[in-house]
C-alpha positions in Angstrom: 14.2 0.5 -14.8 11.1 2.0 -13.8 8.9 0.2 -11.7 5.8 1.8 -10.4 4.0 -1.5 -9.1 5.4 -4.3 -7.1 3.2 -7.4 -5.0 5.3 -8.1 -1.8 4.6 -10.2 1.2 5.5 -8.9 4.5 6.0 -10.9 7.8 6.6 -8.6 11.0 8.8 -10.3 13.7 7.4 -12.5 16.5 7.8 -11.6 20.1 10.7 -12.9 21.9 9.2 -16.2 24.6 8.8 -15.5 28.3 10.6 -17.4 30.4 9.8 -19.9 33.0 12.6 -19.5 36.2 12.5 -19.4 40.0 14.8 -17.2 42.3 17.1 -19.7 44.3 19.4 -18.4 46.0 21.0 -18.9 49.5 19.5 -17.6 52.6 16.6 -16.6 50.3 13.7 -18.8 51.1 10.4 -19.4 49.2 12.1 -16.6 46.2 9.4 -17.4 43.7 9.1 -17.0 40.4 11.9 -15.6 38.4 11.3 -15.6 34.5 11.4 -12.3 32.6 9.1 -11.3 29.5 9.7 -11.7 26.0 10.5 -8.2 23.8 8.1 -7.4 21.2 8.4 -8.4 17.7 10.1 -5.9 15.2 7.3 -3.3 13.2 8.0 -3.4 9.3 7.8 0.4 8.4 7.6 2.2 4.7 8.8 5.4 4.9 9.6 7.8 1.8 13.1 8.8 0.6 12.4 11.7 -2.0 15.7 10.4 -3.4 14.2 7.3 -4.9 11.4 7.5 -8.1 10.7 3.6 -8.1 10.0 0.7 -6.8 13.4 -1.0 -8.2 14.6 -2.2 -5.2 11.7 -4.2 -3.9 11.2 -5.5 -7.4 12.9 -8.7 -6.5 12.2 -9.0 -2.7 9.0 -11.6 -2.5 9.1 -11.2 1.1 9.9 -8.7 3.7 10.9 -10.3 7.2 11.3 -8.6 10.6 13.1 -9.4 13.5 12.1 -11.4 16.1 12.3 -10.4 19.8 14.8 -11.3 22.2 13.9 -14.2 24.7 12.9 -13.8 28.5 15.5 -14.4 31.0 15.9 -15.6 34.2 16.2 -12.9 37.0 13.5 -11.1 35.9 15.5 -9.7 32.6 13.3 -8.6 30.1 13.7 -9.5 26.5 15.0 -6.7 24.2 12.0 -5.7 21.4 13.4 -6.1 18.1 14.6 -3.2 15.9 11.6 -2.4 12.8 12.7 -3.1 9.3 12.3 0.1 7.8 11.7 0.4 4.0 12.5 3.3 1.8 9.9 4.3 -1.0 9.2 7.1 -3.0 6.9 9.9 -2.6 3.4 9.2 -3.8 3.6 5.4 -3.0 0.3 3.9 -1.9 0.3 0.7 0.0 -3.0 -1.4 -0.1 -3.6 -4.5 1.9 -4.7 -7.4 -0.8 -7.0 -9.4 1.4 -9.3 -6.2 2.5 -8.4 -4.2 -0.8 -8.3 -1.2 2.3 -5.3 1.3 2.1 -2.7 0.8 4.4 -0.9 4.2 3.3 -0.7 7.1 1.5 2.8 8.4 1.3 1.9 12.0 -0.4 4.3 13.9 2.3 8.2 14.0 2.4 8.2 13.0 6.0 5.2 10.2 5.8 5.7 6.7 7.1 3.6 3.8 7.8 3.8 0.5 9.7 2.4 -1.8 7.1 2.9 -4.9 9.6 2.9 -5.0 13.4 5.1 -7.0 15.5 3.6 -9.4 17.7 3.6 -8.9 21.6 6.4 -10.3 23.8 4.9 -13.6 26.0 4.9 -13.2 29.4 7.5 -15.0 31.9 5.9 -16.9 34.8 6.5 -13.6 37.2 3.8 -11.7 35.8 1.3 -15.0 36.4 1.5 -14.4 40.3 -1.5 -14.1 42.0 -2.3 -14.4 45.7 -3.8 -17.8 45.0 -0.6 -19.0 42.5 2.4 -18.0 44.1 4.7 -19.9 41.9 3.5 -20.3 38.5 5.2 -23.0 36.7 4.5 -21.5 33.0 5.2 -18.5 30.7 3.7 -17.5 27.1 5.6 -17.8 23.6 5.6 -14.6 21.8 2.8 -13.6 19.8 3.1 -13.8 16.1 3.8 -10.5 14.0 1.1 -9.6 11.3 1.7 -11.3 8.1 0.0 -9.3 5.0 0.1 -9.2 0.8 0.5 -6.0 -0.3 0.3 -4.3 -3.3 2.8 -1.3 -3.3 2.1 1.3 -5.9 3.9 4.6 -7.2 1.2 7.5 -8.1 3.3 10.1 -9.2 2.8 13.4 -7.4 2.6 16.5 -10.2 0.4 19.2 -10.8 0.3 19.0 -14.3 -0.6 15.7 -16.5 0.1 15.9 -20.3 -1.8 13.6 -22.1 -2.1 12.5 -25.5 -1.2 10.0 -28.0 2.1 8.8 -29.4 4.3 11.6 -31.3 2.3 14.4 -30.5 5.1 16.4 -29.0 4.7 16.0 -25.1 8.1 14.7 -24.5 9.5 17.6 -26.5 6.9 20.0 -25.1 8.1 19.1 -21.2 11.6 19.4 -22.5 11.1 23.1 -23.8 9.2 24.4 -20.6 11.6 22.5 -18.0 15.0 20.7 -17.4 13.7 17.9 -17.9 15.7 15.5 -20.8 13.2 12.8 -22.1 14.0 10.9 -24.9 12.7 12.4 -28.2 12.6 10.5 -31.6 10.2 10.1 -34.6 8.5 7.1 -33.6 5.7 6.0 -31.3 6.6 4.7 -27.8 9.8 7.0 -27.6 9.0 7.4 -23.8 8.7 4.2 -22.1 8.6 6.1 -18.2 6.9 9.1 -17.3 9.0 12.4 -16.9 8.6 15.0 -14.0 10.0 18.3 -15.2 9.6 22.0 -12.8 8.2 24.4 -15.0 8.2 28.4 -13.9 5.5 31.0 -15.0 6.9 34.5 -15.7 6.0 35.9 -12.4 8.4 32.5 -10.6 5.8 30.4 -9.6 7.1 26.9 -9.9 4.7 23.6 -10.7 5.6 20.1 -11.5 4.1 18.6 -15.1 4.4 15.0 -15.9 4.8 13.3 -19.2 2.5 10.4 -19.3 3.5 8.0 -22.2 1.7 5.4 -23.9 -1.8 6.3 -24.5 -3.9 4.5 -27.5 -7.1 3.3 -28.2 -7.4 0.5 -25.2 -4.9 1.7 -23.1 -7.3 1.3 -20.0 -7.7 -2.1 -20.7 -4.1 -2.8 -21.1 -3.0 -1.7 -24.7 0.0 0.1 -25.0 1.7 1.3 -22.2 -1.3 3.4 -20.8 -2.6 0.7 -18.3 0.8 0.8 -16.7 1.0 4.8 -16.5 -2.8 6.1 -16.3 -2.5 5.7 -12.2 0.2 8.4 -11.9 -2.9 10.9 -13.2 -5.0 10.4 -10.7 -2.7 12.9 -8.4 -2.5 16.0 -11.0 -4.8 18.7 -10.1 -5.0 19.6 -14.1 -4.8 17.3 -17.2 -3.4 19.0 -20.2 -4.2 17.6 -23.7 -1.5 17.6 -26.6 -2.7 17.3 -29.5 -1.0 17.5 -33.3 -2.8 20.0 -34.4 -1.1 19.6 -38.0 -2.6 16.0 -38.3 0.8 14.8 -39.0 0.3 11.3 -38.6 -3.0 11.3 -40.9 -5.0 11.4 -37.7 -8.5 13.7 -37.0 -7.3 15.9 -33.7 -10.5 16.0 -32.3 -10.9 12.3 -32.7 -8.0 12.1 -30.9 -9.1 14.1 -28.3 -12.2 12.3 -27.8 -10.3 8.8 -27.8 -8.0 9.9 -24.9 -10.9 11.0 -22.9 -12.3 8.0 -23.6 -9.9 6.2 -22.1 -9.2 8.2 -19.0 -13.3 8.2 -18.3 -12.9 4.2 -18.5 -9.9 3.8 -16.3 -11.5 6.3 -13.5 -14.6 8.6 -14.6 -13.3 11.2 -11.7 -10.5 12.2 -13.8 -13.2 13.9 -16.4 -14.0 16.3 -13.6 -10.6 17.6 -13.3 -9.9 20.7 -15.1 -8.6 20.2 -18.7 -6.7 22.6 -21.3 -5.9 22.0 -25.0 -2.6 22.7 -26.4 -2.5 22.9 -29.7 0.9 21.8 -30.7 2.6 21.9 -34.2 1.2 25.3 -35.3 4.4 25.9 -37.2 3.3 23.7 -40.0 1.2 24.5 -42.8 -1.9 22.7 -42.2 -2.4 23.5 -38.5 -4.5 26.7 -38.8 -7.2 25.0 -40.9 -7.3 21.9 -38.6 -7.4 24.2 -35.2 -10.7 26.0 -37.3 -12.8 23.0 -37.8 -11.1 21.3 -33.8 -12.9 24.7 -32.3 -16.1 23.9 -34.3 -16.3 20.3 -33.6 -15.0 20.9 -29.8 -17.7 22.8 -28.9 -16.9 23.5 -25.2 -15.3 26.0 -23.3 -12.3 24.9 -22.8 -9.2 27.1 -22.9 -7.1 26.2 -26.3 -3.3 27.3 -26.4 -1.0 27.4 -29.8 2.3 26.3 -29.4 4.8 24.9 -31.2 7.2 23.3 -28.7 9.7 22.2 -31.5 10.5 26.0 -31.9 9.4 27.4 -28.5 6.2 29.3 -29.7 3.3 30.2 -27.4 4.8 28.6 -24.8 5.0 31.0 -21.8 1.3 31.8 -22.1 0.3 28.1 -21.3 2.8 28.0 -18.1 1.1 31.7 -16.8 -2.7 30.0 -17.2 -1.7 26.8 -15.6 0.1 28.7 -12.5 -3.3 30.5 -12.1 -5.0 27.9 -12.6 -3.4 25.7 -10.1 -3.4 28.6 -7.3 -7.6 27.9 -7.4 -7.6 25.0 -7.1 -7.8 23.2 -3.6 -5.8 20.1 -2.2 -6.3 17.3 -4.0 -8.0 14.1 -1.8 -7.1 10.9 -4.2 -8.9 8.3 -1.4 -12.1 8.7 0.5 -12.1 7.9 4.6 -13.8 4.9 3.7 -10.6 3.5 1.8 -8.2 3.2 4.4 -7.7 0.7 6.9 -9.1 1.5 10.1 -7.9 0.8 13.5 -11.6 1.3 14.9 -13.1 -0.8 12.1 -11.1 -3.8 13.2 -11.6 -3.2 16.8 -15.2 -3.7 16.6 -15.4 -5.8 13.3 -17.6 -8.5 14.6 -15.9 -11.7 13.7 -16.3 -15.4 15.5 -13.2 -16.1 17.7 -13.7 -19.6 16.4 -15.6 -22.1 14.0 -16.1 -25.9 14.5 -16.6 -27.8 11.5 -16.7 -32.0 11.4 -14.9 -33.9 8.8 -15.7 -37.2 7.2 -13.3 -39.4 9.9 -15.3 -37.9 12.5 -12.4 -35.4 13.2 -13.6 -32.1 15.1 -11.9 -29.2 13.7 -11.1 -25.9 15.7 -10.3 -22.7 13.4 -10.3 -18.8 14.2 -7.8 -16.2 14.6 -8.4 -15.6 18.4 -8.0 -19.6 19.4 -5.1 -19.8 17.1 -3.5 -17.0 18.7 -3.9 -18.5 21.8 -2.6 -21.9 21.0 0.3 -20.4 19.4 1.5 -18.2 22.5 0.8 -21.4 24.7 3.7 -23.6 25.9 2.6 -27.1 26.1 5.9 -28.5 27.9 4.5 -27.7 31.2 1.3 -29.1 33.1 0.3 -26.1 34.2 0.4 -24.5 30.7 -1.9 -27.0 29.3 -4.3 -26.6 32.2 -4.2 -22.9 31.4 -5.1 -23.9 27.7 -7.8 -25.8 28.8 -10.0 -23.7 30.6 -9.6 -21.0 28.1 -11.1 -23.4 26.0 -13.9 -23.8 28.3 -14.3 -20.4 29.3 -14.6 -19.7 25.5 -17.3 -22.4 25.4 -16.0 -24.4 23.1 -16.5 -27.6 25.2 -19.9 -26.5 25.7 -20.3 -26.1 21.7 -18.7 -29.4 20.9 -21.2 -31.2 23.0 -23.9 -29.1 21.5 -22.7 -30.4 17.8 -23.0 -33.9 19.1 -19.2 -34.8 20.1 -18.8 -37.8 22.1 -15.8 -38.6 25.2 -13.1 -39.9 23.6 -13.7 -37.8 20.1 -10.5 -36.3 18.6 -10.4 -32.7 18.2 -7.9 -30.8 16.1 -6.3 -26.5 16.7 -3.7 -26.4 13.7 -1.6 -29.4 14.2 -2.4 -30.3 17.9 -4.7 -33.2 18.3 -6.3 -34.0 21.8 -9.5 -36.2 22.9 -12.8 -34.6 24.0 -13.5 -34.8 27.6 -16.8 -34.0 29.2 
């Protein structure tokens, strides 16, 4: 089964919890804090496997979850970091964060890999909090939660030339004739249900990859036929090759076929029409083809190379391959995405975001929300009084106490952060 797009949830591993422990050994007075740090949670990494062609392995996995880091232990033993969860994907995979719309990774080389979700930091043990004024801290941290994301994972095939055309114009026959690809060929529409790749060679041995993209009909860019599923694969191609049934064996007008396909390409992505194009006038061995080609050239009125071929009889195929090889030598490396489409760590580092928001509900409950404050809350161990006091001091330093008072909170009012309730005190 050919699967080229999946939606998936990824949850990186939580960091291990820090340990609260004290050194208590005979003959060692005032042993002090002895708790180790927790290990970092596992990252989730996508890496290229050249043997894969589809995302079938991810099709039925709704969630990918990495392992938690090991907790810290006494005797200053730090927890072991969790191993990353490595997921193999095909060459040409694009990973997009659904929430932000930014590209996390474009895996277009054989050694590409990208961290799609970062594991949480391990919590610090009480040894890490020892200071000159607090020589025996009685608290430690919980591990940080790992990143959680909703991702769109899609394959955009890496091919130099994309064959486009309406059903039954001979695309599959052409690619079978110029490469070792073995597509299904039959005398009915939508014979090809997934893209086929083939490696072709020019007369002097230069090789390049051709993709047969199936299912283009009128309305393909809007979901008709199979075109909306496979149009994405043409975005990576350097050259678009229109395969046109010049014999009009299906009763269609060849020039109208050409216009229709270009119209669908433009609707899907206007940049596609800026790519170099050639026209492969197929089925030239049939009686009406010559006459139709003369009329086609008149209607076209553009300087686009036209090659007369018969894929079924191998007529005129080599000149097409030689021209394509020369043309590909002149085209620079394709840039599929602009720089601002990618997720940037600098962007997020300096992104202005309030550390918290405060809202009052109808029943008088004050609710504090925000990624920063929720992260601090989750990493606080409320099992020790010292840990609770440290959390309260952090709230005060962040200005939450002053903000609540400014908004009209009175002593004794209830305040909630996630599922934790406490009373407001001046």
